[in-house]
C-alpha positions in Angstrom: 0.1 -0.1 0.1 2.6 2.4 0.9 4.5 1.7 -2.3 1.6 2.2 -4.3 0.9 5.5 -2.7 4.6 6.5 -3.0 4.6 5.6 -6.6 1.3 7.8 -7.1 3.0 10.7 -5.6 6.4 10.1 -7.6 4.1 9.8 -10.7 2.4 13.2 -9.8 5.7 14.9 -9.2 7.0 13.7 -12.3 4.3 15.5 -14.0 5.5 18.6 -12.7 9.3 17.9 -13.5 11.6 21.0 -13.6 13.7 21.3 -16.6 17.3 22.2 -16.2 17.4 24.1 -19.7 15.0 25.7 -22.0 13.3 29.4 -21.9 11.4 30.2 -18.8 11.6 26.8 -17.3 9.9 26.2 -14.2 8.3 23.6 -12.3 4.9 22.6 -14.0 3.3 23.0 -10.8 3.8 26.6 -11.0 2.7 26.5 -14.8 3.2 29.2 -16.8 1.1 32.1 -15.5 0.2 35.2 -17.6 -1.3 38.3 -16.0 -4.2 38.4 -18.4 -6.8 40.0 -16.1 -6.7 42.7 -13.6 -9.8 44.4 -12.0 -10.0 48.0 -12.2 -10.5 49.9 -8.7 -12.7 53.0 -9.0 -15.4 53.5 -6.9 -15.1 54.8 -3.2 -12.0 54.8 -1.2 -11.9 52.9 1.9 -10.6 54.7 5.0 -9.6 51.2 6.4 -7.7 49.9 3.3 -4.4 51.4 2.2 -1.1 50.0 1.3 1.9 51.9 2.3 5.5 51.6 1.0 6.8 50.5 -2.5 4.3 49.2 -5.1 1.5 50.4 -3.0 -1.9 51.8 -3.8 -5.3 52.8 -2.4 -7.6 49.8 -2.0 -11.3 50.5 -2.5 -14.9 49.6 -2.4 -18.1 49.9 -4.0 -21.5 47.9 -4.5 -21.1 47.3 -8.2 -21.8 43.5 -8.8 -19.1 43.9 -11.5 -16.6 44.7 -8.8 -17.7 42.0 -6.1 -14.0 41.1 -6.5 -10.9 43.2 -6.9 -7.5 41.7 -7.8 -4.5 43.9 -7.6 -1.0 42.8 -8.9 1.3 44.9 -6.8 4.5 46.6 -8.6 8.0 47.5 -7.7 9.6 45.9 -4.6 6.3 44.3 -4.1 6.1 42.9 -7.5 4.8 39.0 -7.1 2.5 40.0 -4.6 -1.1 39.5 -5.7 -4.1 41.2 -3.2 -7.4 39.4 -3.5 -10.1 41.6 -2.3 -13.7 40.6 -1.8 -15.8 43.6 -2.1 -19.7 43.3 -1.3 -20.3 45.9 1.2 -24.3 45.8 1.0 -24.0 41.7 1.7 -21.2 41.7 4.2 -19.3 40.0 1.4 -21.4 36.9 1.6 -20.7 34.1 -0.9 -23.1 34.7 -4.3 -23.0 33.0 -7.4 -21.3 36.1 -9.0 -18.6 36.2 -6.3 -17.7 32.2 -7.0 -17.5 32.8 -10.7 -15.1 36.0 -10.2 -13.0 34.1 -7.7 -12.6 31.0 -10.3 -11.3 33.4 -12.8 -8.9 35.2 -10.4 -7.8 31.8 -9.4 -7.3 30.8 -12.6 -5.3 33.9 -13.9 -2.9 33.5 -10.9 -2.2 30.1 -11.9 -1.2 31.4 -15.3 1.0 33.8 -14.0 4.7 32.7 -13.4 5.8 35.9 -11.8 3.5 35.4 -8.8 5.1 34.4 -5.4 2.2 35.1 -3.0 -1.4 35.9 -2.5 -3.3 37.9 0.0 -7.0 36.9 0.4 -8.6 39.9 2.0 -11.7 42.2 2.5 -12.1 45.7 0.9 -15.0 46.0 3.3 -14.4 47.5 6.8 -15.1 45.2 9.6 -16.2 42.1 7.8 -13.8 39.3 6.1 -16.9 37.3 4.5 -20.2 36.4 6.4 -20.7 32.8 4.7 -23.2 32.1 1.9 -25.5 34.7 0.7 -28.6 33.2 2.3 -31.0 35.7 0.5 -29.9 34.6 -2.5 -29.8 30.9 -1.1 -33.4 31.6 -0.2 -34.5 32.2 -3.8 -32.8 29.1 -5.2 -35.0 26.0 -6.0 -33.8 23.0 -3.5 -32.4 21.5 -6.9 -30.0 24.3 -7.2 -28.7 24.2 -3.7 -26.1 21.2 -3.8 -24.7 22.3 -7.3 -24.0 25.6 -6.1 -22.4 24.2 -2.7 -20.4 22.0 -5.0 -19.0 24.7 -7.1 -18.2 26.7 -3.9 -16.5 23.8 -2.5 -14.4 23.2 -5.8 -13.5 26.9 -5.6 -12.1 26.7 -2.1 -10.3 23.4 -3.0 -8.7 25.2 -6.0 -7.9 28.1 -3.8 -6.0 25.6 -1.4 -4.5 24.2 -4.6 -2.9 27.2 -5.7 1.2 26.9 -5.9 2.2 29.8 -4.4 1.7 30.7 -0.7 -1.7 32.1 0.3 -2.0 34.2 3.2 -5.7 35.1 4.5 -5.8 38.6 6.0 -8.9 38.6 8.3 -9.7 42.1 9.7 -13.5 41.3 10.6 -16.1 38.4 10.9 -15.1 35.1 9.1 -18.4 32.8 9.4 -19.5 29.9 7.7 -17.8 29.7 4.1 -15.8 32.5 4.9 -13.7 30.8 7.4 -13.6 28.0 5.0 -12.2 30.0 2.7 -9.6 31.1 5.0 -8.9 27.6 6.2 -8.0 27.1 2.5 -5.1 29.5 2.7 -1.6 28.3 3.8 -1.5 31.1 6.6 -4.1 32.9 8.5 -3.8 36.4 10.2 -6.6 37.8 12.3 -6.9 41.2 14.0 -7.7 40.7 17.8 -11.2 42.0 17.3 -12.0 39.5 14.3 -14.6 36.9 14.5 -14.5 33.5 13.4 -16.7 30.5 13.3 -18.4 27.5 11.6 -21.8 28.5 12.4 -23.7 26.2 10.0 -25.4 24.1 12.6 -27.2 27.0 13.9 -29.3 26.8 10.5 -29.5 22.7 10.7 -26.9 22.3 8.2 -23.3 21.5 8.2 -20.0 23.0 6.9 -20.2 22.2 3.1 -17.0 23.7 1.8 -14.3 21.9 3.5 -15.0 22.9 7.1 -15.5 19.7 8.5 -12.2 18.3 6.8 -9.8 21.6 7.1 -10.7 22.8 10.5 -9.8 19.4 12.5 -6.5 19.3 10.4 -5.5 22.8 11.6 -6.4 22.5 15.2 -7.4 18.9 16.4 -10.2 16.8 16.0 -11.6 17.3 19.4 -11.5 21.1 19.4 -13.0 21.3 15.8 -16.0 19.0 17.0 -16.4 21.4 20.0 -16.5 24.7 17.7 -18.8 23.1 15.0 -21.2 21.3 17.2 -21.7 24.6 19.4 -21.5 27.0 16.3 -18.9 28.8 18.6 -17.6 32.0 17.3 -14.2 33.2 18.7 -12.2 36.3 18.3 -8.9 36.5 17.0 -7.0 36.3 20.1 -8.9 33.1 21.2 -8.3 31.7 17.5 -4.7 32.2 17.7 -4.5 30.3 20.9 -6.4 27.8 19.6 -4.0 27.3 16.4 -6.5 28.7 14.0 -4.6 31.7 12.9 -0.8 32.0 12.9 -0.9 35.5 14.3 -3.3 37.9 15.9 -2.7 41.5 16.0 -3.9 44.5 17.6 -6.5 46.2 15.3 -5.4 49.7 14.2 -7.6 52.7 14.0 -7.5 52.1 9.8 -9.0 48.6 10.7 -6.5 46.9 8.6 -3.9 45.5 10.8 -4.2 41.9 9.9 -3.9 43.0 6.2 -0.9 45.1 6.9 0.8 42.3 8.9 -0.2 39.9 5.9 1.6 42.4 3.7 4.8 42.3 5.9 4.9 38.4 5.8 4.4 38.4 2.0 7.5 40.7 1.7 9.4 38.3 3.6 8.4 35.4 1.4 8.8 37.5 -2.0 12.7 37.4 -2.1 13.0 33.7 -1.3 13.5 31.0 -4.3 10.0 30.8 -6.2 10.5 27.0 -7.2 11.8 26.0 -4.0 8.8 27.8 -2.1 6.3 25.8 -4.3 8.3 22.8 -3.8 8.2 23.2 0.0 4.6 23.7 0.0 4.1 20.9 -2.3 6.0 18.7 -0.1 4.5 19.7 3.2 0.7 19.5 1.5 0.9 16.3 0.2 3.5 14.5 3.0 1.1 15.8 6.0 -1.8 13.2 4.6 0.4 10.1 4.6 2.7 8.3 6.7 6.2 9.6 7.9 8.1 7.2 5.5 6.3 8.0 2.6 6.3 11.7 3.3 10.2 11.4 3.7 10.2 10.3 0.0 7.9 13.1 -1.0 10.3 15.4 0.1 13.1 13.6 -1.4 11.2 13.6 -4.7 10.5 17.7 -4.5 13.9 18.1 -3.7 15.1 16.6 -6.6 13.0 19.1 -8.5 15.1 22.1 -7.3 18.5 20.7 -8.0 18.8 21.1 -11.7 17.4 24.8 -11.5 19.4 28.0 -12.4 17.9 29.4 -9.0 20.0 26.9 -6.8 23.0 27.9 -8.6 22.4 31.5 -8.3 21.8 31.0 -4.7 25.4 29.4 -4.1 26.9 31.9 -6.2 25.4 34.7 -4.1 26.4 33.1 -0.8 29.9 33.1 -2.1 30.0 36.5 -3.3 28.2 37.6 0.2 25.5 39.1 -2.2 21.5 39.2 -2.3 20.5 36.5 -4.9 18.3 37.4 -7.8 16.0 34.2 -8.3 14.2 34.3 -11.5 12.3 31.1 -11.0 14.3 29.3 -13.5 
């Protein structure tokens, strides 16, 4: 059984083999991205959402359905960081059919852009991350429409979790139900101390349907996840950090974007590192954690083999020898 699993993982990795030569050759896991879509940011200026420093700009919000999601590719020293902002102020960023469609498009664009090094998922609406499913829209659905919509939302969150680059959820407000499930699909979660989080579906006589029952116990523990889900409990950012639900809890600032600013700092820490190495590290961790240690170590070995023929590895060695900062190109 272990051998079969290992062979399956080796075949999986083989599909994403990094070539040592060729134009722009990178691991296929990172698929050659192209920045083919970028959402425009007209509308009102959010007082809580300003980017500071190189490559920064102002985040905005409006209630135009076409702008339910805003995606920004930062530039300058922040090139490689993508900010995905949910923007449905009148619906508390609830997950609608249109939002799911737009997020699918954004995720696909990010996959196709080989310049992307990290993604920040945040809200452009002050005081809210995502309130979960759009229950007003759900109430208008025929019973036969509910399961397909939930399935599509689940597929979206799975795709978000499968992005090859690091993803950071910046939670500056309430993340409930499907909103927390989106955050759970990210690699790292950062919350303000005043943020509220919970899988509250049992209050509606349903269960989390977009991965919550599976990801939450993997993030904290089985018994704690059961307690939170059974009781539909909501915790604040500080308690979430104590439970291990978030990596960091930061004191909210007057602008209401403390978690976002901390996420941006972290993305800037990740940015200079070898991009192929980061992707292989993510793959090794994500695949390895689901199997026994012996198989996991073999997966790590297979992932390590993918970085050996890269130009970036040679650049890292040269930079170390010359005592300078390496210039990684993802090759």
